[in-house]
N, C-alpha and C positions, 0 to 999 in steps of 0.2 A: 551320132547326131549331137551329143553333148560337147564333143571336142570341136565340132564345127561352130556351134553357138559361141563357145568361149573364144575361138579364133576370130570370129566376126566382131564380137564385142571388143576384143583386144585391138583389132585393126582400126576400128572407128572411134576408139576412146579419145585420141587426140582432137578429133573434131568437136568433142563435147566440152573441152576445156575452154575456159574464158581467160585467155592470156591478157596480161596488162603490160604496159611499157615498164621495163625494169627501173628500179629506183635510181635516181640521179643520172639517168641516161641522157636527158636533153642537153644539159650543159656539157657533158662529155662528148656527145655527138657534134655539137657546135664547135668544140675545140678540135675534134678530129677533122672536121670539114675545113676549118681555118688552117690547120697544119698542112692538109693536102694542097690548099690554095698557096700557102707560103712556099711549099716545096715545088710548086709548078706542075703538080700532077693534074689538077682540074681547077677551073675558076669557080668560085662559090656560086656565082649567078647561073652556072650551067647545071647545078645539082637540082634534081627534082626531089625535094624533100618529102613529098607525099608518098614516094615509093621506097624510102629508106627503111631498111630492115635493121632491127636492134635486137641483139641477143646478149643477155648477161650470161657469160660462160662460167664464171666462178666468183664467189664472194667469200672473203675470209676475214675473220676477226682475229687480231693477234696483239700480243703485248707490245706496247710502244717502247722502243729502245732509243728513239731520237730525243735528245735532251731539250731541243728547241720547242717541241710540242709538249704542252702541259696536260695531256690526257693520258689516262692509263692504257687505253687501247686505241689501235688504229685499224682501219678497214681497207683491205685491198680488193678492188673490183676489177675484173677483166671482162671487157665487152668486145663483141665482134659487131662491126657495122658494115652493111653493104649499101653503098651509095649508088644511085643511078643518075646518069646525065640525060639530057633531052633526047639523045639518039638511042637510048636503051643500053648503053655500055655500063658495066658495073665495076665498082671499085671497092675492094674489101680492105678494111683496116681493123687491126686489133689494138685495143688500148688497155693500159694498166694504170689504174688510178689508186693512189694512196690518200685516204681521207681520215681526218680526225673526228668525223661525224658519222653516226650510224646512218646507213642508207635509209631514206624515207621515200615517200611517193611525191615529194616536192619536185618542182621543175629544176631547181638549181641547188646543188649541194656543194659545199666548199671542199676543195681538195688541195693538197699541198704539193703533190708531185704527179706528173703524168709522163707516160711513155707511149709513143705511137709507132706502130709497125705496119707498113704498107704490105699487104699480102699479095694482091693480084689485081689486074685490070683485064676484064673480059668483054668481048663484044666485037662488032663489025669493024675490023681494022684494015 
C-alpha cells in the first residue's frame, strides 16, 4: 500500500507545480516567429499565439570569451517553441540565444546572437 501511495503522489506531482513562462522567452518567441515568416514556413498572422508552447530546455552561465562584449559572463539559453496555426497544425522550433544579461522575468531581454532550427511541421496535410 505504501508503494502505491508513493506511486500515485509521484504521478500527480507535475499537476501540482505552478509553471511560469521561462525568462526572456517572449522576445525569443517573437524572433522565432519572425524567422519562420521570413523563411516562408508560416505567415505571422496565421499563428495562434494563445496556443504557443514555450519550454526552456537549458540555461548555462559561462565565462565570456568575446572581446566585443564587456561582461565577464554570458548566458546561453536554449528554448523549444511549438507554434500552432489556425488549422491546428504545429510547428516546432529550437532556438539558441547568447545574452550578456542574466535571464529575468522581464518580457524583453537583450541578446547578442540567435540561432534558429526548424524541427518539424505536424498536422493535417
